[in-house]
C-alpha positions in Angstrom: -24.4 -6.6 0.4 -25.7 -10.2 0.5 -24.8 -12.8 3.7 -23.3 -14.5 1.1 -21.3 -12.5 -0.6 -20.6 -11.6 3.0 -19.6 -14.7 4.0 -17.2 -15.1 0.7 -15.6 -11.8 2.1 -14.8 -13.0 5.1 -13.5 -16.1 4.7 -10.7 -14.5 1.7 -9.7 -12.0 4.9 -9.7 -15.0 7.2 -7.1 -16.5 4.8 -5.4 -13.5 3.7 -4.0 -12.6 7.7 -3.1 -16.3 7.6 -0.6 -15.6 3.8 0.4 -12.1 5.6 0.8 -13.6 8.7 3.1 -16.6 7.3 4.4 -13.5 4.6 5.8 -11.5 8.0 8.3 -14.0 9.3 10.4 -14.1 6.2 12.7 -11.1 5.6 12.9 -9.7 1.3 15.8 -12.1 0.3 13.5 -15.0 1.8 10.7 -14.0 -1.2 13.9 -14.5 -3.5 14.0 -18.7 -2.0 13.6 -21.8 -4.1 11.5 -24.5 -2.4 7.8 -23.1 -1.6 7.0 -25.5 -4.6 10.7 -27.3 -6.6 10.0 -23.9 -9.1 8.9 -21.3 -6.6 9.7 -19.3 -3.9 8.1 -17.0 -2.3 7.9 -14.6 -5.1 6.6 -17.0 -7.5 3.8 -18.2 -5.6 3.2 -14.3 -4.3 2.9 -13.6 -8.5 0.8 -16.1 -9.3 -1.5 -15.4 -6.6 -1.6 -11.2 -7.7 -2.4 -12.6 -11.1 -4.8 -14.9 -10.4 -6.4 -12.1 -8.6 -6.3 -10.0 -12.2 -7.8 -12.2 -13.8 -11.0 -12.0 -11.2 -11.1 -8.1 -10.9 -11.8 -8.5 -15.0 -14.0 -11.3 -15.0 -15.5 -9.0 -12.3 -15.7 -6.4 -14.1 -17.7 -8.0 -17.5 -20.3 -9.1 -15.2 -21.0 -5.3 -13.4 -21.4 -4.5 -17.2 -22.6 -7.3 -18.9 -20.1 -7.3 -21.2 -19.0 -11.0 -19.3 -19.4 -14.3 -21.6 -18.1 -18.0 -20.6 -15.1 -18.9 -21.6 -12.6 -21.9 -21.9 -10.0 -20.9 -19.1 -6.6 -23.3 -19.8 -5.2 -22.6 -16.4 -1.9 -24.1 -17.2 -1.8 -22.1 -20.3 -2.8 -18.6 -17.9 -0.3 -19.8 -15.2 2.8 -20.6 -18.0 1.9 -16.7 -18.8 1.4 -15.2 -15.3 5.3 -16.9 -14.1 6.4 -15.3 -17.6 4.8 -11.5 -16.6 6.5 -11.8 -12.9 9.5 -13.4 -12.5 11.3 -10.2 -13.2 10.0 -8.1 -11.4 10.9 -7.2 -7.9 9.5 -8.5 -4.5 8.4 -5.1 -3.8 6.0 -4.8 -7.3 5.1 -8.9 -6.8 3.5 -7.4 -3.0 2.7 -4.0 -4.7 0.8 -5.9 -7.7 -0.8 -8.8 -5.3 -2.0 -5.8 -3.2 -3.6 -4.0 -5.7 -4.9 -7.1 -8.2 -7.0 -8.3 -4.9 -8.4 -4.8 -3.7 -9.6 -4.8 -7.2 -11.5 -8.5 -7.2 -13.0 -6.9 -3.6 -13.9 -3.1 -5.3 -16.0 -5.4 -7.9 -17.3 -8.0 -5.8 -19.3 -5.0 -3.4 -19.8 -3.1 -6.2 -21.4 -6.2 -8.2 -25.5 -5.3 -8.7 -26.1 -8.5 -7.7 -24.2 -11.9 -6.9 -24.4 -14.3 -9.6 -22.3 -18.1 -10.0 -20.0 -17.3 -12.3 -19.6 -14.4 -9.7 -19.4 -16.2 -6.3 -16.8 -19.3 -8.9 -14.3 -16.6 -9.7 -14.0 -15.0 -5.7 -14.0 -17.8 -4.7 -11.1 -19.6 -6.5 -9.1 -16.7 -6.7 -9.1 -16.1 -3.3 -10.7 -18.3 -0.4 -10.0 -21.6 -2.6 -6.8 -21.3 -3.7 -5.2 -20.1 -0.9 -6.9 -23.0 0.2 -4.3 -25.1 -2.7 -1.1 -23.0 -1.7 -1.0 -21.8 2.2 0.3 -25.4 2.4 3.1 -25.2 1.5 3.8 -21.2 2.2 3.5 -22.7 6.0 5.5 -25.4 5.1 9.0 -23.6 3.5 8.4 -20.9 6.1 8.1 -23.1 8.9 11.2 -24.8 7.5 13.2 -21.4 7.4 12.4 -21.5 11.8 13.6 -24.6 12.5 12.9 -26.7 14.9 
């Protein structure tokens, strides 16, 4: 694996560890509490991350097979579709989906013959950058349950 690829994996892994440390402070009931955002529960956030990891895994697979083509991504439309796809799943299933989709993306990143700019972007945007967007909200939510 190239140095840049290893750097990406290390960065993602550190943020993944933080996500899981926060998750470890919650009960299953807490996963269904509203308040991570005005609209989202923890389960919703985890489902959102899982779906973007799944999307990244598919894109990385296409890059590996040589069938990838650039496309315009309507983030809001995909977010709405992902929410609908995950909203009725129970928390344990959503957590399993998150692990599976992340593992698939990591596997695809590791098997790429070379780290292309689109591959790096898909991995970074779905992982480290995406965690940076949501970890502050998640941390504040978890801290609010712990009290002062």
